[in-house]
C-alpha positions in Angstrom: -0.1 0.0 0.1 2.9 2.4 0.9 4.7 1.6 -2.3 1.4 2.3 -4.4 1.0 5.6 -2.5 4.6 6.5 -3.1 4.4 5.9 -6.7 1.1 7.8 -7.1 2.7 10.8 -5.1 5.5 11.0 -7.7 3.0 11.0 -10.4 0.6 13.6 -8.9 3.1 16.1 -8.0 2.5 17.9 -11.3 -0.7 19.8 -11.9 -0.5 19.1 -15.6 -0.4 15.3 -14.9 -3.5 15.5 -12.7 -5.3 17.5 -15.4 -4.2 14.9 -18.0 -5.5 12.0 -15.7 -8.8 13.6 -15.4 -9.4 14.3 -18.9 -8.3 10.8 -19.8 -10.7 9.2 -17.4 -13.7 11.3 -18.3 -13.0 10.6 -22.1 -12.9 6.8 -21.4 -16.0 6.9 -19.3 -17.9 9.1 -21.8 -17.0 6.7 -24.7 -18.2 3.7 -22.8 -21.4 5.3 -21.7 -22.0 6.3 -25.4 -21.4 2.8 -26.7 -23.6 1.2 -23.9 -26.4 3.8 -23.8 -28.1 2.9 -27.1 -28.4 -0.8 -26.0 -30.0 0.1 -22.6 -32.0 3.1 -23.2 -35.8 2.6 -24.2 -37.0 4.4 -27.3 -39.7 6.4 -25.6 -37.2 8.5 -23.4 -36.4 10.6 -26.3 -33.4 13.0 -26.7 -33.8 14.8 -23.3 -34.1 11.5 -21.5 -31.0 10.2 -23.2 -29.0 13.4 -22.2 -30.2 13.2 -18.5 -29.2 9.4 -18.5 -25.9 10.1 -20.2 -24.9 12.8 -17.5 -26.1 10.7 -14.7 -24.2 7.5 -15.7 -21.0 9.8 -16.5 -21.2 11.1 -13.0 -21.9 7.7 -11.2 -18.9 6.1 -13.0 -16.4 9.1 -12.9 -16.8 10.1 -9.3 -15.7 6.8 -7.8 -12.9 6.3 -10.3 -11.6 10.0 -9.6 -11.8 9.5 -5.9 -10.0 6.1 -6.0 -7.2 7.2 -8.6 -6.5 10.9 -7.5 -8.6 12.4 -4.6 -8.0 9.3 -2.2 -4.2 9.1 -2.7 -3.8 13.0 -2.6 -5.9 12.9 0.7 -3.6 10.2 2.2 -0.4 12.0 1.1 -1.5 15.2 2.6 -2.5 13.5 5.8 0.9 11.7 6.1 2.9 15.0 5.3 0.8 16.7 8.1 1.6 13.9 10.5 5.3 14.1 9.6 5.5 17.7 9.9 3.6 17.6 13.3 6.0 14.8 14.5 9.1 16.9 13.6 7.8 20.0 15.2 6.6 18.1 18.3 9.9 16.3 18.9 12.3 19.3 17.9 14.8 20.4 20.6 14.2 24.0 19.8 11.0 25.7 21.0 8.7 26.5 18.2 5.5 28.8 18.5 3.0 30.3 16.0 1.4 33.5 16.6 -1.0 36.0 15.0 -0.2 39.6 14.1 -1.4 40.7 17.6 1.1 38.4 19.1 -1.4 35.9 20.5 0.3 32.4 20.7 -1.8 29.9 18.6 0.2 26.7 19.0 3.6 25.6 20.5 5.5 22.4 20.7 6.8 20.2 23.6 10.1 22.1 23.8 8.4 25.5 24.5 6.7 24.0 27.6 10.2 22.7 28.8 12.0 26.0 28.1 9.6 28.3 29.9 8.5 25.6 32.5 4.8 25.9 31.7 1.9 23.9 30.5 0.6 24.1 27.0 -2.7 25.5 28.4 -0.8 28.3 30.0 1.2 29.0 26.8 -1.5 28.9 24.0 -3.7 31.9 24.0 -1.2 34.3 25.7 0.8 36.9 24.1 4.4 36.0 22.9 5.9 39.0 24.7 4.7 37.6 28.0 7.4 34.9 27.5 9.8 36.8 25.3 10.7 40.2 26.8 11.3 42.8 24.1 9.8 40.9 21.3 8.7 43.6 18.8 5.2 43.8 17.5 6.2 45.0 14.1 9.2 43.7 12.1 11.0 45.6 9.3 11.9 42.5 7.4 11.5 38.7 7.9 13.2 36.5 8.6 14.8 38.0 11.7 17.0 36.7 14.4 17.0 38.4 17.8 18.4 37.9 21.3 15.8 38.3 23.9 15.3 37.7 27.6 12.9 34.7 28.2 10.7 34.7 31.2 9.8 31.3 32.9 6.6 30.8 34.8 8.5 31.1 38.1 9.6 34.4 37.4 13.2 33.8 36.4 14.8 35.1 33.2 17.2 33.5 30.8 18.8 34.4 27.5 17.2 33.1 24.4 17.8 33.3 20.7 14.8 33.8 18.6 14.4 33.4 14.8 11.0 34.8 13.5 9.8 33.9 10.0 6.4 34.4 8.1 4.2 31.5 8.5 2.1 30.8 5.1 -1.6 31.2 5.7 -4.4 32.5 3.4 -6.8 33.6 6.1 -4.7 35.8 8.4 -1.1 37.1 9.1 0.8 34.5 11.0 4.3 34.2 12.2 6.4 31.4 13.4 9.2 31.7 16.1 11.9 29.2 16.8 13.7 29.6 20.1 16.9 28.3 21.6 17.9 28.5 25.2 21.3 30.0 25.6 21.8 29.5 29.3 24.0 26.4 28.7 26.0 28.1 26.0 26.6 31.3 28.1 27.6 29.2 31.3 30.1 27.3 29.0 31.5 30.7 27.6 31.8 32.2 31.1 33.5 29.1 32.4 36.0 29.3 29.3 36.6 33.0 29.9 37.2 32.2 33.7 39.6 29.3 33.0 41.5 31.5 30.4 41.9 34.3 33.1 43.1 31.8 35.9 45.5 30.3 33.2 46.7 33.8 32.3 47.1 34.8 36.0 48.9 31.6 36.7 51.2 32.2 33.7 51.8 35.9 34.8 52.8 34.7 38.3 55.0 31.9 36.9 56.7 34.4 34.5 57.3 37.0 37.4 58.9 34.2 39.5 61.0 33.1 36.6 62.1 36.6 35.9 63.2 37.2 39.5 65.1 33.8 39.5 66.6 34.4 36.0 67.9 37.8 37.0 69.6 36.5 40.2 71.1 33.6 38.4 72.3 35.7 35.3 74.0 38.2 37.7 75.7 35.4 39.6 77.0 33.7 36.5 77.9 36.7 34.3 80.5 38.1 36.8 82.5 34.9 37.1 82.3 34.4 33.3 83.7 37.7 32.6 86.6 37.1 34.9 87.3 33.7 33.3 87.2 35.1 29.7 89.6 37.8 30.6 92.0 35.4 32.1 91.9 33.2 29.1 92.4 36.2 26.8 95.4 37.1 28.7 96.9 33.6 28.7 95.9 33.1 25.0 98.0 36.1 24.1 100.9 34.9 26.3 100.9 31.4 24.8 100.8 33.0 21.3 103.8 35.1 22.1 105.6 31.9 23.4 104.8 29.9 20.3 102.4 27.5 22.3 99.1 26.2 20.8 96.1 28.3 21.6 93.4 26.2 20.0 92.1 24.8 23.3 91.8 28.3 24.7 90.0 29.8 21.7 87.5 26.9 22.0 87.0 27.7 25.6 86.5 31.3 25.0 84.0 30.7 22.2 81.9 28.5 24.6 82.2 31.3 27.2 80.8 33.7 24.8 78.1 31.4 23.8 77.3 31.2 27.7 77.3 35.0 28.0 74.7 35.2 25.1 72.5 32.9 27.1 72.9 34.8 30.1 72.1 38.1 28.2 69.0 36.4 26.9 68.0 35.6 30.4 68.4 39.2 31.4 66.5 40.5 28.4 63.6 38.0 29.1 63.5 39.0 32.9 64.1 42.6 32.5 62.9 43.9 29.1 64.1 47.3 27.9 61.5 49.9 27.9 62.8 51.6 24.6 61.6 54.9 23.1 58.3 54.9 21.4 58.1 56.8 18.0 55.8 56.6 15.0 57.8 55.0 12.1 56.9 53.1 8.9 57.1 49.3 9.3 59.0 49.4 5.8 62.2 50.9 7.4 62.4 48.0 10.0 62.1 45.5 7.1 64.7 47.3 5.1 67.3 47.3 8.0 66.6 43.5 8.9 67.1 42.5 5.2 70.5 44.4 5.3 71.5 42.4 8.2 70.7 39.0 7.0 71.6 39.6 3.2 75.2 38.1 3.7 74.0 34.9 5.5 71.3 34.4 2.9 73.9 34.5 0.2 76.0 32.0 2.0 73.1 29.6 2.4 71.6 30.2 -1.1 68.4 31.5 0.4 66.3 33.9 -1.8 64.6 36.8 -0.1 61.1 38.0 -1.3 59.6 41.1 0.1 55.8 41.5 -0.4 54.9 44.9 0.8 52.9 48.0 -0.5 54.9 51.1 -1.3 52.4 53.2 0.8 53.9 53.7 4.2 52.4 51.7 7.0 53.0 53.4 10.3 53.5 51.9 13.7 53.6 53.6 17.1 56.4 51.8 19.2 60.1 51.0 19.6 61.5 50.5 16.0 64.6 48.7 17.6 62.5 46.2 19.4 60.4 45.4 16.3 63.6 45.0 14.5 64.8 42.6 17.1 61.6 40.8 16.8 61.8 40.6 12.9 65.5 39.6 13.0 64.9 36.9 15.4 62.1 35.5 13.2 64.3 35.7 10.1 67.3 34.0 11.7 65.1 31.2 12.9 63.8 30.8 9.3 67.4 30.6 8.1 68.3 28.1 10.6 65.5 25.9 9.2 66.9 26.3 5.6 70.6 25.3 5.9 70.9 24.1 2.2 68.8 26.7 0.6 65.2 27.9 0.1 62.9 31.0 0.1 62.3 33.5 2.7 59.1 35.7 2.2 58.5 38.7 4.3 55.0 39.7 3.5 53.0 42.9 4.8 49.3 43.6 4.6 46.8 45.9 5.9 43.8 43.9 7.3 41.0 45.6 9.4 43.2 48.7 10.2 45.9 46.4 11.4 49.4 45.5 10.0 50.0 42.0 9.6 53.6 41.1 9.0 54.3 37.5 8.0 57.7 35.7 7.9 57.4 32.6 5.7 60.0 30.0 5.0 60.3 26.8 3.0 62.4 25.1 5.7 61.7 21.9 7.8 58.8 23.6 9.7 58.1 23.4 13.4 58.3 20.1 15.2 55.0 18.8 16.1 55.9 18.4 19.8 57.0 22.2 19.7 53.9 23.6 18.3 52.1 23.9 21.6 55.0 25.2 23.6 57.2 27.1 21.1 56.5 30.4 23.1 57.1 28.7 26.4 60.4 29.9 28.1 63.3 27.3 27.8 61.5 25.2 25.2 63.8 25.0 22.0 64.2 22.5 19.2 67.9 23.6 18.6 70.6 21.7 20.4 72.3 25.1 21.3 69.2 27.0 21.9 68.2 28.6 25.2 64.5 28.8 24.3 63.8 32.3 25.2 63.9 34.0 21.7 60.2 33.4 20.7 59.1 34.3 24.3 60.8 37.7 24.1 59.4 38.2 20.6 55.9 37.6 21.7 56.4 39.8 24.7 57.5 42.6 22.4 54.4 42.2 20.3 52.1 42.3 23.2 53.8 45.5 24.6 53.0 47.0 21.4 49.3 46.0 21.4 49.7 43.3 19.0 50.2 39.6 18.9 52.6 37.0 17.4 51.5 33.4 16.3 53.2 30.5 14.5 52.1 27.5 12.5 53.3 25.1 9.9 52.2 25.7 6.4 50.4 22.9 4.4 52.9 23.0 1.5 55.9 22.8 3.9 57.8 25.3 6.0 56.7 27.5 8.9 54.9 30.9 9.1 55.0 33.5 11.8 52.5 36.1 11.8 53.0 39.4 13.7 50.1 41.7 14.0 50.4 45.5 15.1 47.9 48.3 15.3 48.3 50.8 12.4 48.5 54.4 13.2 45.5 56.0 11.1 46.0 59.7 11.5 48.4 60.2 8.6 48.6 64.1 9.1 49.5 63.7 12.7 52.1 61.0 11.7 53.7 63.5 9.2 53.7 66.0 11.8 55.5 63.8 14.4 58.0 62.9 11.7 58.7 66.5 10.9 59.3 67.3 14.7 61.6 64.3 15.0 
């Protein structure tokens, strides 16, 4: 039976097909009546009687056939579709109501009673704004999505998202509203923000403790290192004058200098330089950085590409710190391309912010370092201290920006620095003229 209804449903979906079926049935029945009527019709009825009997037979035969072939299946199809729609609406997780132009609720589903903690009898017949505070009576355009305050039967309120659309009706203006309780979503967002704040506070405390420790350790180490380095230099010169080999002393001095760089990194991390803030074009920093790394790029067969507009993009900050940041990112990129590659420095203006990307074609960031590459003392280099990227991010934050890093799908890594762009060009020009 269901297969027959499904087949008829596909046939009866077109009005042209329905008209064709009706005309065919009427024609077949009329032909049959005309063929049979002369044999059953008495001669004394006359032409009027024949016409009346013809119409009566045509009606008696066509009506049941049309009901069985067209009207019955269409009625069952409509009933099934109505039941399906009612089932979907009744079991939907979102609350659904229909209301008229005056805002009176005409129907609702089970989810509405759960959302507002009210029985259907206490919902249907009431105005929609009794449950949805702030629901407008008139809408400029539909569909419309609103964020309102829902009112439960016990007087408590909760956030709710409401989508209002026009409901098709020939008799009156009706609207349908789909509601979603945002209580759980807002609680989850509040918890996420609270956890993020706790994490940031803990991180700030850890960084402060680490800074104090690093400062003390660095000072205790740097003074003996300076004394040792001076003694080695004196003895190296003395050995050289006496013709003795100095290779071992040179190696020790080299390692001491490397330790000094690590100590200086600790001091920079623990006690960052304040610097002098001025307004400058980011292009000048890029140009100076390229000059510094040009020689090493030639040695490693690394090609440099600069993708930046000619229009000056101004930044308010310490140019030397931004240059230190860009130089550190560029040197890290060169370390990942010892046998050659391409280094791309790209600058774009997005949403009134300057985005400076340093992109390489090297080995990329190790998977185990992606989550902790900005964490102090985390480094993928055997000789690295693990403070460079942390210092770079802190410089970005002190300038009101951010620094992120990721691997590229085509290979290599990309670090993205975002900085606020100075918009008042006239003020910038004046500041430069004063400087």
